N, C-alpha and C positions, 0 to 999 in steps of 0.2 A: 772411523766407527764410534767412537766416545767423543768425537768434535759436534759429527754430527748431531746426537741424542743429547749433548747440550746446548748446543743451538736450536732441537727444535723444543726442549721443556724451558729455555728462556724465550721463545717466540709466545710460548702455549702462556706463559707467566704475563710477559707484556698483556697478552690479549683479553685475559683474564683483569688483570689488572684495568685496562681501561674501559670493560663492560662495569665495573665496579666504580669507576667514576661516574660513566654514563646514567647509572640506575642512580645515584647520590644526585643527581639535579633533574630528577624529574619530578619536580612540582607538582606535579597533578596526582602524586601517591601521597603526598602532606596536605593540600591545601584541594576546595571546591573550585576550583578556576573560574565553573561559569556561575558563580553567587557570589554577592557583592554584603560585604558591612561595613559599618562604620562607627565609631567609639571617638568620641572626645574626652580629651583628657590635658595631662601637662606634661612637658619633653623630662625625663629622670636621667635619660644619658643617653648621645649618639653614639656607635660603633662602629666606625668606617674600615671595615676587616674582612678580608675572606674566610671563607669562601663566597659568605652574604654578608654584607652591612644590617647591623639591629639598630635600630630605635625601641628604649623602654619609654613608654609613656605609664604614668598615676591616672584613672581612672575611676570617678566615682559612680558607682553602680545605682541601679534605679533606687535601693534603700540604704541608700548613704553611705555602707561601705567602700572604701580605697583597696584598688584593684591593680596589680602591674600587670601592663601588658607588654608582649614583645612584640614586635614587627618588625620581618625578614624584608630585605630589599629583593627584587628577584637577578641585581646586576651583578659582578662583582664590585671589590674596593675599587681595582684599576679605572673601571668603566665609571663609577661614580665619582672620582677625582677630576677624570678627565673632563665631564660634566657639570664640573664646579662646584658640587661639594665639600666642604672643609669643616672641619668642629664646631668651625661657626657659624654654621648656615643653622643648624637648631641647638640650641643652647637648652641646660638644664633649666626650667622654671619658662619655657614656651609654651604658650597654648597653641593645640592645637587638631583639627580636624583630620583621621587617617579612614582611607575609603582602604577598604583591601578582601581579599579571597580568606574564608571562615576557613581553620584547620579542621581535617575530618575527625581528628583524636577529640569526641565532646569532653568538655568542661577547659578545653586546654585556653589561655589566654593570650590569645594569638591572633597575626591577621600575616597573608602574604602582600606584602603592601602595594598599593593604588597612589590615587595622589593621597600629599597629604597637603594640606592648607593652614597656613597658620593664621588664626584668627587676628594678632593684634594688627594685618596689614592685607590682611584676604589673597596674601599671596600662592597660589598654587605650585607646589613642587614636585617632581616627578624623582619618588624614591626606588628605583630601580625599574623603571621601564626603561623607555631609551637615553642611552647616555649624551646624546648631543641635543638635553631639553638643558639648560644651565639651572641651576637651582640656587644662583648665591643671587643677592640684591642687584 
């Protein structure tokens, strides 16, 4: 009887854990996925990490103030690397235009990334879209 109880508790814990992981990846809870905003700025940092890579961009707003924006990829680091992403894909100082879904939390300087365009060469990159779109030159 004790073994059955332990097994039942272990299985319940696994199901609860799986639900929590699934909830974490609900982008629609954090982002307006049916809208698209765009920013232009300078890359500060690219982090290819799990659960989602991030790009930090310095943007000059309409009144000339500098703002730091965080761009979140929709894919995992593994998928991004398989798609051709490296730390050299977007290095600090690179000018970019980023399109993406705006956050639901008002005032947050962030986007769930869509296309990213390197302004110096016009190359359009997929930051978290399909992993089979190569990001390198």
